[in-house]
C-alpha positions, 0 to 999 in steps of 0.5 A: 860232380857238377859245378854247382855241387863243387861250389856247395862243397866249397861253401860247406868245407871252407865257410870262413874263407867263403865269408871273407871273400864275400862283402856281407861283413863289409856292407855299410848302410847310411841312415837318415839320422847320421850326420854328414853321410856317416855310415853304420856297419850292420849285420846282413841288411838290418840297420841299427836293429836290436838282434832280438827284435828280428824274426828269430823263428826257424823258418826266418833264420833258415831263409836268411842263411840260404839267402846269404849262400845264394848271394855268393853262389846264385846257382846253388841248389837250395831246395829242401833235401839238397846238400846246402839245405840239409847243412843249414837247417840244423844250424837254423834250428839251434840258432832259433833255440838260442834266440829263445833262450836269449829272449828268456834270459833278457826278460828274467834279468829285469824286475818288471818282466821277471817271473816270480822265481827270478824276481825273488832272486833279484829282490834278495840282492836288496835284502827283500824277501816275499812276505810269508803267510800269517795266521788269523787270530779270532776273538771267541765267546764260550758258554758258560762264560766261566768255563776253563778252556786250556791253551792248546784246545782245538776247534774247527770252523768249516775247514779251518782249525783254530787253537786256543792261545790265551787272551787279548788285551781286553782279557777275552779268549783268542784262537789262532788258525793252525794254517797260515793264510786268509782262509781263517779270516772269519768274523762270526759263526759257531766253533766245533770243539775237536778236543773234549773240554769239560763243562763247555756248552758252545763256542762262537766267533765274536770278531776277527782280531788279526787278519791272516795273510796269504804269502805275498803275491808276485805283483806286490813283491814287484811293487815293493822292490821298485819302491825300494829304489825310489825311496831309500830306507835307512836310520829310522826315516819315513821309508824305513818305518813304512817298510818295517810296519808293512812287513809286520804280520796282520798289517795291510796298510800304513802311513807315517807322520814324522814329528806329529806332536813335536820333535822326536815323535813319530805317528804310525797309522795302520790298517789290518791285512784285509784293509779294515781299521786295525783292532786293539790287539794288532795295534798293541802288537805293532807298538811292542815291535816298534817302541814298547810303551813302558820304555818309549824312546829308549830304543828297546824296540825297532825305533831308534833311540829318541823316537817316541812312537805312537801307533793307532788305527786309521780312522773309519769314515762311514759314508752313506750313499744315496742314489736314484736308480732307474731299473730295467723292466722286470728287475727285482729292486732288492736284488739290484740294490744288493748288487749295487751295494756290493759294487760300492763296497768294492770301490771303497775297499780299493780306496782303502787298499791304496791308502798306504800310497800317501795320496789324498783320499778322494771318494768320487761320485763319478767313480760310483756312478760309472760302476753302478751303470755296469750293474746288471739291471741298472739303466740310469743313475741320478742324484747321487750324494755322499753322506748328504753331500752332492760333491766328492768327499775329500778325507783327512790323511788319517781317514779311510772310507767305510761303506755306510749303506745304500739308499 
């Protein structure tokens, strides 16, 4: 056995002794930020570097291991297939897998980078669970109006099945979607009876009373978790009311107004799950959970004793948009206007979705014009007004913008 081979064997059989004889673990490197030439101990040749920020691929780890061996024994044969290479390669592979597992564990440990599974486990530590999907409730009309439709009768609208479940606050019949989720959010159309109902001529959807919601998505859960650290909810404070109301089925937005008509009073304004103004049925449902009207202030609902809660919908503020559009050659004016109206309506929906944040609601002309310029077929935009006003519209705390048409 040659000299090189003997050293290779000694390196493999007595790695700890070899490591102690080298100066790799005693190397010091002064960094510019150190005071008075103080030194910082480092691993290998990296100074103050997070170990997970190093190149942790199999190839990089193997190269570092081989470089360490060569420092002590420069004449070692480290070619692929050699004794040293064959011994270090499996270790480098396992180390690369370990680094990948460490990186994954690090990312899953923090709420801002955790996947849904680990975010749910993190949120559970603060008593926060993903909001479950809820079923849509629709108001219907039957022909003839006096037909008796029993509770439990089933109807179909498209792929969604609805079940008769009684009447709303106005005494009109309502149906609830069998399956939870936003698929049942229908505001019109004909219903086909699945079960035979004697005397029934036709059934129609009048309006969507309580919008259904899909299960809370990951980013919404992440935001709720982060907000739970910024505002501690307890004892009926604003944060507690907001957290409770937003967790109720059918509610998509909420603002809380403490002492809104005097000491001991709490005003709650809400939006439906689709960010439209809340229906009377949804308002009554939230009112009953927080503070039933017939025993207000007595603590018979969620609100503490002495809190008289009034629930109402956010006020719809219709905004008619006028704008002069310059169209490209050959563009159909009606089609372009339809696309432009859809873009503006989407902008207003974004504003309503952000209403719960509590920030001042401003409808900006610059935002509308910027989005219109991205519409296919639009070359230029000019003379934009909002309900006849040439500047931005600043809404009141209780108001949300509703698209009132494009001219």
